N, C-alpha and C positions, 0 to 999 in steps of 0.2 A: 504494500500500500504506500502511496505517496503522502508527503506531509500535507496537512490541511492548512491553507494560508490563514484561515480565521480561528484556528485552534491556539489558545494561549500556551498549551503544553508543547505544541510543535514549535512555537516561537522560542520557548526556553531551550528545547532540544537543538534548534538551529542557531542558538546564541543570539537571538534577535531581541531578547528581553534583558535589559541591563539591570533590572531590579531583582533578577533571580538569584537566589542563594543556593547554588549548586553544591552538593556534597560528594557526588559520585558520578562517574561516567565510564562506560565501557562500550564495546561494539554493539550491544543489544539494548542496554538500559541506561537511563539517567535518573538521578535522585536529587531532590531539592526540597527546600522548605516551602510550604504554601505561604501566600501573602498574609493570610489570616490563620495562624496555627491554632489548633484546638488546645494544645499545651505546648510548653517550650520543648523543643526537640522533635516535634511533629514533622515527619519527613514523608514525602511522596516518592514512590518508585514508579516509573513509567517506561513502556517500551519506546525505543527510538522511532519505530514505525508507527504511523497513525493507525491505531486499532481502537475502534469506538467502545467496545465492551467485551466481556468475557466470552460471549458467544461467537465473536469474530477472531478470537485468539487461537493461534496454532500451538500444538503440543510443545514444540521445541522452545518457542518464546516463553510459554507458560513455565516450563521447567527452569529456564534461565532466570525469569523474574522471581520465582520462588527462592532460588539460591541467593540472589541479590538481596531479597527481603530478609532472609535469614542472616546474611552477613551484616546488613545495615541495622537489623534489630540488635545484634550484639554490640555494634558500635554505639548506637543510641543508648543502650544500657550502660556501657562503660562511661560514656560522656555525661549522662544525666542522672544516673543512679535512681531510676524510678522504683516505685513499689510494685508496679505492674506494667503491662503493655497490651495494647489492642492492635491487631492487624485487621484492617477493614478494607473491603473491596466491594463497591456498590455498582449496580448495573440498572440503568433506567431511572426515569424521573421519580417513580413511586419509591425507589430505594434511595432517594436523595442524591443520585448522580447529577451533578450540575455542569460538569465539563465532560463532553463525550469523547474523551481520549482515555482509554483504560488506565487506571492508576490504583496503586496499593498504598493505603495509609499505614504508616508505622507511628503509633501514638503512645508515647510514654505516659503512664498514669500515676497519680498520687491520690491518696484519700482526700476527698473534699475538693478535687480540682474542678475547674469550670465546666468540664465536659459532662460530668454527672453520669447517671445511669444510661446505658444504651439499650437495655432490654426491659420490657415491662415486668413488674413484680409478679404478675400472674396473667393468665388468659382464660377465656371461657369457652374454649372449643369442646364440643361433646366428644365422647369416645367414638361415636359413629363418624364424625368428621375426621378425627385423627386416623381412624382405620381406613377410611376412603383415601385420604392423602397418602398414607403408608402404602396401600396396595398399588395406587397409580405410580408412585415413584419407584417402588420395588420392581414393578413390571417394566418400566422404562430402563432401569438399571440392568435387568436381565437382557433386554434388547441390545444395550450398549456393550455389555460384556461378550455377547456373541458375535459382534462384528461391527 
């Protein structure tokens, strides 16, 4: 895929954004601080190719991004000494994706930080709803594993 001229992450990758705080670059990925970090040390990892979401990502790039995220998670831990860490990757507007260039958030966490809870304390799904979702996903996984 080619760079998207309107994509702010492609601008960072192409070094067209002088405000970018880049922390890592290799042949496949670039990592940088977002302009509005959720916590100090919040880092984004993106593929250098313009890939809009996880459904458009190839296996080789996915593997590389996972290795980079692991490496950078260790670096963030050493540099910021957090109490915890979130790895977040969102796809689609409903999942709060606001820039449609795939990105992985590495977010160091501390008790009482400004990010707060990211999961609801409880849900009200019935066992029937959960079983239906489980069966559909399990069946799709069987299809995927066969080929």
